[in-house]
C-alpha positions in Angstrom: -88.9 3.3 80.0 -86.2 3.1 82.7 -85.4 6.3 84.5 -81.7 5.7 83.5 -82.4 5.7 79.7 -80.3 8.3 78.1 -78.4 9.0 81.3 -74.8 8.2 82.0 -74.1 5.0 83.9 -73.6 5.2 87.7 -69.8 5.0 87.7 -69.6 7.9 85.2 -72.1 9.9 87.3 -70.2 9.2 90.5 -66.9 10.4 88.8 -68.6 13.6 87.7 -70.0 14.2 91.2 -66.6 13.7 92.8 -64.9 15.9 90.2 -67.4 18.7 91.0 -66.8 18.2 94.7 -63.0 18.3 94.3 -63.3 21.5 92.2 -65.8 23.5 94.4 -65.5 21.9 97.8 -69.2 21.6 98.1 -72.0 20.6 95.7 -75.7 21.5 95.5 -78.3 18.8 94.6 -80.3 21.1 92.4 -77.3 21.9 90.2 -76.2 18.3 90.0 -79.7 17.2 88.9 -79.6 19.7 86.0 -76.0 19.0 85.1 -76.4 15.2 85.1 -79.9 15.1 83.7 -81.2 12.7 86.4 -84.2 12.6 88.6 -83.9 13.6 92.3 -84.4 10.0 93.2 -81.4 8.9 91.1 -79.2 11.6 92.6 -80.2 10.7 96.1 -79.2 7.1 95.4 -75.8 8.2 93.9 -75.1 10.4 96.9 -76.1 7.7 99.3 -73.8 5.2 97.7 -70.9 7.7 97.6 -71.5 8.4 101.3 -71.5 4.7 102.1 -68.2 4.4 100.2 -66.7 7.2 102.4 -66.3 9.6 99.5 -68.6 12.4 100.7 -71.0 13.4 103.5 -74.5 14.4 102.6 -75.8 17.7 104.0 -79.1 19.6 103.5 -79.3 20.5 99.8 -76.1 18.8 98.7 -72.9 17.2 99.9 -69.4 18.0 101.2 -66.2 15.9 101.2 -65.8 13.5 104.1 -63.1 14.7 106.5 -59.8 12.9 105.8 -60.9 11.7 102.4 -58.8 12.0 99.2 -60.9 15.0 98.2 -60.1 17.0 101.4 -56.4 16.1 100.9 -56.6 17.4 97.3 -58.3 20.6 98.5 -55.7 21.2 101.2 -52.9 20.7 98.6 -54.5 23.2 96.3 -55.0 25.7 99.1 -51.3 25.4 100.0 -50.4 26.8 96.6 -52.5 30.0 97.3 -52.8 31.8 94.0 -49.7 30.3 92.4 -50.6 27.1 90.6 -47.2 26.5 88.9 -44.0 24.7 89.6 -40.7 25.1 87.8 -38.5 22.3 86.5 -34.7 22.6 85.7 -33.1 19.7 83.8 -29.8 19.4 82.0 -31.3 18.9 78.5 -34.4 18.1 76.6 -32.5 16.2 73.8 -32.3 12.8 75.6 -33.7 10.9 78.6 -35.2 14.0 80.2 -38.3 14.5 77.9 -39.8 11.3 79.4 -39.2 12.7 83.0 -40.9 15.9 81.9 -43.8 13.9 80.5 -44.3 12.2 83.9 -44.1 15.5 85.7 -46.6 17.1 83.4 -49.0 14.2 83.6 -49.1 14.2 87.4 -49.3 18.0 87.4 -52.5 18.0 85.3 -54.0 15.7 87.9 -53.3 18.4 90.5 -54.4 21.3 88.3 -50.9 22.7 88.2 -48.8 24.4 85.4 -45.3 23.3 84.7 -42.5 25.7 83.6 -39.6 23.8 82.1 -36.1 25.3 82.0 -32.8 23.7 80.9 -29.2 24.2 81.8 -26.6 21.9 80.2 -24.2 19.1 81.2 -21.4 21.7 81.1 -23.1 23.9 83.7 -21.0 24.1 86.8 -23.3 26.2 88.9 -27.1 26.2 88.4 -27.7 28.9 91.0 -27.9 31.9 88.6 -30.5 30.0 86.5 -32.5 29.0 89.6 -32.4 32.6 90.9 -33.7 33.9 87.6 -36.5 31.3 87.7 -37.6 32.4 91.2 -37.4 36.1 90.3 -39.3 35.9 87.0 -41.6 32.9 87.3 -42.3 32.9 91.0 -43.1 29.1 91.2 -44.6 27.5 94.2 -41.9 24.8 94.1 -38.9 23.4 92.2 -37.9 20.1 90.7 -34.2 20.1 89.9 -31.7 17.9 88.3 -28.4 19.6 88.9 -25.0 18.4 87.6 -23.6 16.3 90.4 -19.9 16.2 91.2 -19.2 19.7 89.9 -17.3 22.3 91.8 -20.5 24.0 92.9 -22.9 21.1 93.3 -22.8 21.3 97.1 -23.5 25.1 96.9 -26.5 24.4 94.7 -27.9 22.0 97.3 -27.4 24.5 100.0 -29.1 27.2 97.9 -32.1 25.0 97.3 -32.5 24.4 101.1 -32.3 28.2 101.8 -34.2 29.7 98.8 -37.5 29.7 100.6 -39.3 27.5 98.0 -39.8 23.8 98.5 -37.7 21.6 96.2 -37.3 18.0 95.1 -34.5 16.4 93.2 -35.1 14.2 90.2 -32.7 11.4 89.3 -30.1 13.0 91.7 -29.1 12.3 95.2 -27.5 14.7 97.7 -27.2 15.5 101.4 -27.4 18.7 103.3 -24.9 19.7 104.5 -22.6 17.4 102.5 -22.5 14.2 104.4 -25.5 15.1 106.4 -29.3 14.6 106.1 -30.5 13.3 102.7 -32.4 15.7 100.4 -35.9 14.8 99.2 -36.0 13.3 95.7 -37.2 10.6 93.3 -35.0 8.6 91.1 -34.3 5.2 89.4 -32.4 2.5 91.3 -29.5 2.4 88.7 -27.5 0.1 90.9 -30.3 -2.4 90.6 -30.2 -1.8 86.8 -26.5 -2.7 86.6 -27.2 -5.8 88.7 -30.1 -6.9 86.5 -28.0 -6.5 83.3 -25.1 -8.6 84.7 -27.6 -11.2 86.0 -29.3 -11.5 82.6 -26.0 -12.0 80.8 -24.9 -14.6 83.4 -28.2 -16.5 83.0 -27.5 -16.7 79.3 -24.2 -18.4 80.1 -21.8 -15.5 79.7 -18.8 -15.6 82.1 -16.6 -13.0 80.6 -18.5 -9.7 80.4 -17.6 -6.1 80.2 -19.1 -2.8 81.4 -18.7 0.4 79.3 -19.9 3.7 80.9 -20.1 7.3 79.9 -17.5 9.4 81.6 -19.7 12.5 82.1 -22.8 10.8 83.5 -23.6 10.7 87.2 -25.6 7.6 86.5 -22.5 5.6 85.6 -21.2 5.3 89.1 -24.5 3.8 90.3 -24.7 1.4 87.4 -21.1 0.3 88.1 -22.0 -0.3 91.8 -24.7 -2.7 90.9 -22.5 -4.3 88.2 -19.7 -5.0 90.6 -22.1 -6.5 93.1 -23.6 -8.8 90.5 -20.1 -9.9 89.3 -19.2 -10.7 92.9 -22.4 -12.6 93.6 -22.1 -14.5 90.3 -18.5 -15.6 91.0 -16.9 -13.6 88.2 -13.2 -13.0 89.0 -11.5 -9.7 88.1 -10.0 -11.4 85.0 -13.5 -12.4 83.8 -14.9 -8.9 83.5 -13.6 -5.4 82.8 -14.8 -1.9 82.9 -13.8 1.1 80.8 -14.7 4.8 80.5 -15.6 6.4 77.2 -14.8 10.1 76.3 -17.7 12.3 75.1 -19.4 11.4 71.9 -18.8 13.6 68.8 -15.1 13.8 69.5 -12.3 12.2 67.6 -11.3 10.4 70.7 -14.6 8.6 70.9 -14.3 6.3 67.9 -10.7 5.6 68.8 -11.9 4.6 72.3 -14.7 2.4 71.0 -12.2 0.6 68.7 -9.7 0.2 71.5 -12.4 -1.2 73.9 -13.5 -3.7 71.3 -9.9 -4.8 70.8 -9.5 -5.2 74.5 -12.8 -7.1 74.9 -11.9 -9.6 72.1 -8.4 -10.0 73.5 -9.8 -11.0 76.9 -12.3 -13.3 75.4 -15.3 -11.2 76.3 -18.6 -12.5 75.0 -21.0 -9.7 76.2 -20.9 -6.0 77.0 -23.2 -3.6 78.8 -22.9 -0.1 77.4 -24.2 3.1 78.9 -26.0 4.7 77.2 -28.1 3.9 74.1 -26.1 6.1 71.6 -22.8 4.6 72.8 -24.2 1.1 72.6 -25.3 1.7 69.0 -21.7 2.8 68.2 -20.4 -0.4 69.6 -22.9 -2.5 67.5 -21.9 -0.6 64.3 -18.2 -1.0 65.0 -18.6 -4.7 65.7 -20.6 -5.3 62.5 -18.0 -3.3 60.5 -15.4 -5.7 61.8 -17.5 -8.7 60.6 -18.6 -9.7 64.1 -22.1 -11.2 64.5 -24.3 -9.5 67.1 -25.3 -11.4 69.2 -23.5 -14.5 67.7 -20.0 -13.3 68.4 -20.7 -10.6 70.9 -23.9 -9.9 72.9 -24.6 -6.2 73.6 -26.9 -4.5 76.0 -27.6 -0.8 76.4 -28.6 1.1 79.5 -31.4 3.7 79.2 -33.7 2.2 76.6 -34.5 5.7 75.3 -34.0 4.8 71.6 -32.7 1.3 71.8 -35.8 -0.3 70.3 -35.7 1.9 67.2 -32.2 0.8 66.3 -31.5 -2.1 63.9 -30.9 -4.6 65.4 -33.2 -3.6 68.3 -31.0 -3.5 71.5 -31.7 -5.5 74.6 -31.7 -2.8 77.3 -32.2 -1.8 80.9 -35.1 0.7 81.1 -35.2 3.1 84.0 -38.9 4.1 84.8 -38.4 7.7 83.6 -42.1 8.7 83.4 -42.8 7.3 86.8 -39.8 9.1 88.3 -41.2 12.4 87.0 -44.6 11.7 88.4 -43.1 10.7 91.8 -41.1 13.9 91.9 -44.1 16.0 91.3 -46.1 14.1 93.9 -43.4 14.6 96.5 -43.3 18.3 95.8 -47.0 18.8 96.0 -47.1 17.0 99.4 -44.1 19.0 100.6 -45.9 22.2 99.8 -49.0 21.0 101.5 -47.2 19.6 104.6 -43.9 21.6 105.1 -43.1 19.6 108.3 -43.5 16.1 106.9 -40.5 13.8 107.1 -38.1 13.8 104.1 -39.1 11.2 101.5 -36.8 9.6 99.0 -38.4 7.5 96.3 -36.4 4.8 94.5 -38.0 3.1 91.5 -36.9 -0.2 90.0 -35.7 -0.4 86.4 -36.8 -3.2 84.1 -35.2 -5.3 81.4 -36.3 -5.0 77.7 -35.3 -8.2 76.1 -34.7 -7.9 72.3 -32.4 -9.3 69.7 -28.8 -8.3 70.7 -28.3 -10.8 73.5 -28.1 -14.6 73.3 -26.1 -17.5 74.8 -22.4 -17.3 73.9 -21.3 -19.5 71.0 -19.1 -22.4 71.8 -15.4 -22.0 70.7 -14.8 -23.5 67.3 -12.8 -26.3 68.7 -15.9 -27.4 70.6 -18.2 -27.2 67.6 
């Protein structure tokens, strides 16, 4: 019978050896033989292969990580946390968009053996400093991931506080400089300008020439989407009379439905054949209003949403721009871990590309009745 009968395959054994090495910093051959249930000959072969791959260095009675390998980097990152293996996250809400960011943060945190403490403010919060001060006082995290409300009266003060609080911090889905107008602050986020560009490009490729952008008034993302949208319209040769932009009031207000109706009136008056609406709930309201008017979606009017948080669950399923939310969270956590381990490393800003989710609410525009 082969010596490997009943024993885990080599890749599995190698993974368990490296996991033990990452956890303990050194491994003893006698303990590995018992844990893996292998012969000394098999273990020697495994260690020799891992050494050849540059994953470890064999020493008398066991092995240690090879200097400069991923394992030593992991160990130095863990040591940088001392006894505090937690980081704190402050986001505006956990009702929409941000749960996926948190999922990405927590997934990456588990890879580093870290705990995540999640706190929320709200989109009405003008100054997050009292919340952040309470987090530092009560939770004593090793680092912070923050999504503050940009453009408020105290947003610059929040950025200044983060730089001076004595705890490393990273922004998620936010951009800022310190001091205002100075050096950029470390962070990870979606390239929403590219998302706006991709949406306009998709509609143009379908043949739409008169298109509209509808954005949420309170969202800091809207300005970035509009930047990419304007660039796409310019590159695609759409004149100002061939596209329009509008701002919506907050949902769940009497002004909201009035504004949706007025925007649809204006779009039809201008001969619009497609709209990009930020975000999903607003886009759903436009679809409902269009269908209530007897319009066909996408026959009479193509509609795209921006966020793709719940767009697929709607009927009809909405074509949408999808920011890489989980990847943004993972990137923010990775930046924070590296900042804690290397306080003097250059400031990093990570920008991740959105993608298009093509579904049933966009199609080529119908020809005018006179042409049919």
